[in-house]
Each structure stands twice: as C-alpha cells, then as structure tokens.
N, C-alpha and C positions, 0 to 999 in steps of 0.2 A: 913460230912460238912467241916471239916478242910481240907480234901484232895481236895474238890471242890473249896474252897477258894484259896488254893495254886495254883491250876490249872488256875483259872481265873487271879490271880495276875501275872502269868508268860506267859500270852498270848502275842504274839509278833506282831510287825509291819514288813511286808515284802515290799521290794522295787523291783518291776519288772523293771529292768534297760535296757534301750536301749542306743542309741548313745549320746555322748555329756557329758558336765560337770554337768548337772542338777541332775542326779541320785546320784552322790557323794555329791553334796551340800545338797540334801535332807537327805542322810544317816548321814552326819556329824551333821546337825541340829537336826535330830531325836535323835541321841545319846546325844547331849548336853541337850536335853529336858528330858532325863531320859529313853528313849527307848533303846532297844537292837535290832536294825534292822537286819533282815536277807535279804541278797541280792540275788534275782533270776535274773541272767544275761541272756540275750538272745544271743545265739550263733551267731557269725558273726556280731553282732551289738554292744554289750556292751564290754567295756574294763574291765580287772580284777581290782578289788578294792584293796586297801591296805590290807595286811594280817590280820590287826586288825579287819576286818569285816568278819563275817561268810558268806559264799557265795557258790552258786552252779549255774551251767549253764544248760539251756535247749534249745531245738530247738524252733523256733518261733511258730510252729504249735503243740507243744507237751503239750496239755492240761492235759494229764494224768500225765506228769512229774510235772507240776505246782501243780496239786491237791495232788500228793504224798508229795511234799515238804511242802505244806501248812499243811497237816495232821501231818507229822513227826516233824515239828518245832513249833507246837502250834500257828499258825498264825491266827489272827482274824481281822487284818486290812491290806489292801494292797494299795500301791501307785504305779500308773503307771507313769513312769518317763523316759524321754529321747526319742530321735527319733528312728524310724524304717524305713530303706530305702527299705528293701526287704519284699515281701509278700511270705508266703509259698505256694507251690503248694498243691492242695487239697490232693494229694497222701502222703504229709508229715504230715497230721493231725494224732495225737495220742490222742484219746478221751476215757475217762472213760465210762464204760458201761451205767451208768445212764445218760450220756449226748448224747447217740446215737440219740435220737429223734431230737436233734437240729443240727445234722451234716449237713443235706441238706441246712439249712439256712446259716450255716457257709460257706459252699462251694459257695453258691450264692454270699455272701458278698465278699469273697476272689476274686471271678471272676469279679464282677461288682461294688461292693460297693465302695464308697469313704472312706477316712480315718476315718471320723466321724462314719460312719456306722460300719466299722470294729472294732473301739474302743468300740462301744456299745456292739457288740457281745463278745468282750474280757471281758468287765465288767460283762456281763451276765454269762459267764463261771466261773469267779472268785466268783461271788455271789452264784452260785450253790454249791460252796465248803463251804458255810457258812461264808464267809468273807464279811466285809464291805469295799468297795472301797472308799478311801478318796483322795482328791486333794492334789497335792504337796504343794499348797498354804496353806493348813491347817497345814502342818508341817513346812514350811519355808515362813511365811507371808512376811518377809522382802525382798523377791525377787520381789514382785509385784511392778510395777510402780505406783506412785501416780500421781494425776492430776497436770498439770503445767510444766513449764520448769525445766529440770534437769541439764542443762548445762549453761555455761555463755552466749552463744549465744541463742537468742530467734528467733522464726520464724518471718519473715517479711510478709507484706500483700501478696506478690507474693507466699511465702511459704504456707500461709493459703489457697490460691487458690488450690495449689497442694494437701494439706492435705484434703480439703473437697472433691475434686473429687476422691482422693485415697480412702477415707473412703467409698464412694459410690461404687467404683469399687470392693473393697475388700468384701463389704457386698454381692454384686451380686455373686462374686466368691464363697463365703462361702455358700450361699444358694444352690449352685450346688454341695457342698461338694467336692470342688476341692482344694482350698488352703485358705490362710489367709492373703496374702500380695499383695500389688500393688505398682507400681512405677508411679508417675505422674511427667511430665516435661512440663513446660509452660502451665499448666492448663489442660492438657489432659493425659489420661492413655497411657503409652507406654509399660508397661509390667505387666502381671499378673502371680502370682506364680502357677506353675504346680507341677507335681510329683518330679521335679528336686530339689525343695526346694528354700529357700530364697537366699542363697549365690550364687547358680548357676543362679538364675534369675538376680541378680545384676551383675554377670559377663556378662550375655547377654546384659544388658543395657550398660555396659562399652564397649563392642564390637560395639554396635550400635553408641555410641558416637564417637568411634575411626574411624568408617567408614563414619561418617557424616550423618547417617540416623536420628540421633537425634542431634539437635543443641548443640554445645559445650558450648555456652554462656548462655543458659537458665537454671535457677535453677530448681532443682527437689527434690523430697522427696520420701522416702520409708515409706509406711504406713502398719502397721500390726494390725489386730483386730480379735476378736473371730468370728467364724461362728455364724450366728443367732441361729442355732439349736444345738450349741455345748454343749456337756456334759462337764462341767467345771472340772470334776474330771480327765481329761486327755487332753494332747496335747494343753495346752494354748500357745498362741504366745510367742516367745522367741527371744531376741536379746542378743548379746554379743560382744566380741572383734572382732571376724571375721566379724560380721555384719557392724561394724563401718568401718573397713578397706575396705570392699567391697563397701560400700556406698561411701566412699571417692574416690576409684578407678573409680566408676561409675559417678563421677562428681556431686554427689548430695549435697544438702545443709544441709540435716538432716534427722532425723527419727522421726516419730510419732507413738506411740503405745497406745493401749487402756488401760487407767488407771484402776487399780484394777483387770484387766483380762489379763495381760501380764507380763512375767518375764524379768528381766535384770540380766544376769549372770555376775559374776565377776564385780559387780556393780561399785565399786570405780575405777577399772582399765578401765572399759568400758566408764564411764563418762569422765575420764581423757583423754582417747584416743580421744573421740569426741571433747573435748576442745582443745586438741593439733592440731586436724585436722581442727578446725574452724567450726565444724558441730553442729547443734542443736539436742537435744534429748528431746522430750516432751511427757508427758502423756496426752491423750485427752479423753473426753467423747463423743462418737459418737452421742449421743442423743442431745448434745449441741455443735455441731461442729462449730457454728458461734460465740461461746463465747470466741473469742480470746481477748487478752488485747486491751482495747480501744473501744471494741464493746459490752461489757457485758450489757451496759444499753440499747442496741438496741434489745436484745434477748427477 
C-alpha cells in the first residue's frame, strides 16, 4: 500500500509541445503550482526548453515514442500545447501494437481531416495510454481573455459591425474545421484563415491594402473564436505580440477574441503594444455579439 501511495504521489504532468510560446508558459505555470512537468517536444516544431525542464523529442507521428515516454516517466496527465504546421505522412506513423486497429482511421484523418479532427485522434491515442488530457487553461487560467475591453481604445460602432460579421464568418469557417479567424473591413469579410495561420492571413490582408484591393481608409478587425465543435483541451485561439504587429501592418483597428476560450500570450506586453499602436483588443461573447457598450439594454 505504501509503494502504491508513493507511485500515485509521483504521477506527473506531461506537456506535448508544438510551436510558439504557449508550451513554455504552461510549463512554468505548472511548476509554480507544484507540478514537475515533463516536456515531450515535437521534432521540427518545438524549440528546446531551458535545461531546468526534463524533456525529450519525438516525431509528429511517433505514437510509440509518446507511449514509451508516458510509461517511463509516470505520466498521468497530458497537456497539448502549441502550434503544429506540418502533418506527418502516414508512412511516418509509429504505432504500438495495441493501437494497430485505429491506424486506418488515423491515416484517413491525416489525409483528409481538419485540425480539430486530427487533434481528436491525438487525444484518443494519449487516452489509450491511460492518461487524462487536460486543457492548457486548466494549468494557466490567467492566459484566458476575459469579456470586455482590454486596451485603452474601445471599438467604435463601425468596429462592432466588423466584429459581428467576423464572428459569423469565423463560425462558418470553424464548422468546416478549417480555421478560427476572420478579417472584416467595412462590414464585410475580406479574409478567412486557412492552413497558413493567422499571421500569414494578416500579411495577405496587408498586401491587399497595399495593392488597393481593400480600401486603405476603411477600418477593419481581426476576429478569433473557437470552432463550434472544438475540443477545448487543445488548440484554443491565441493572440500575442506578433498578432498585434501584423494587425497594425494590415491597417486594422483592433482584435476581438472569444472571452473565456482564447489565450493572450505575453499578456502585459501584448496589451501595451496594442495601446502603443492605437488598436483595441476586446474579449467578446459570440452568443451576445450585439451587447456592446451603449446597446446592452437593447439585447
């Protein structure tokens, strides 16, 4: 009984890390909360962590490697954190014998499934190893955007027109499991996020502004929200310093993100950068998208 109690006490949190700052933020917060996180970095995606974190790297399709690390390091909880730009070819899959029956499904998802479908398959693989997959927000709740303005500047009525149409466009996009973001200018959608990601979409908008295909004078907004069918344990919408810089370069007035279901990385620096650029950042509830200041009594 004592040995079993000691084993349970030493069960660990693993962070499966992709691109970006979020995996490190999650690891630091987990350590501050008393965990001893083990980092499983994805080769070609994740950066090396500081040496103070125990870490190992596996290929994106190496389910066998992930299962081995989970067993060797006493992992009972896993956080999926960070972006993944590449998908493995089905020939790169390394699967434990007991997962062979689900390989055909994994291959189909890798070939045709959207990001959400693939993430669900990844979660299923990890759960087969006896682990519980938890959301990054369960470890770092302070990264989530709250409802309301987060910057000195607040949206104007014309901005709210863009936010409403952008929320509708992003919802449609999410239902097709394509992306989480839209850009609206002058009350109409001008760009939807594809596999290239938010920053590259914003660069596309900047190019359209420069070429005159989009009016240089009309205000615009970036809107990011969860997919309607999204498993909130992975891939929540995220903004950070690069988002603000690219939104500014695209001539946008600000950024609206789904309150309680989107992350702000480097929060203080990101909000300060938005203030310096004269942009708004606001957390919104898509179910009450007409409830902007001055109109709450009309909802």
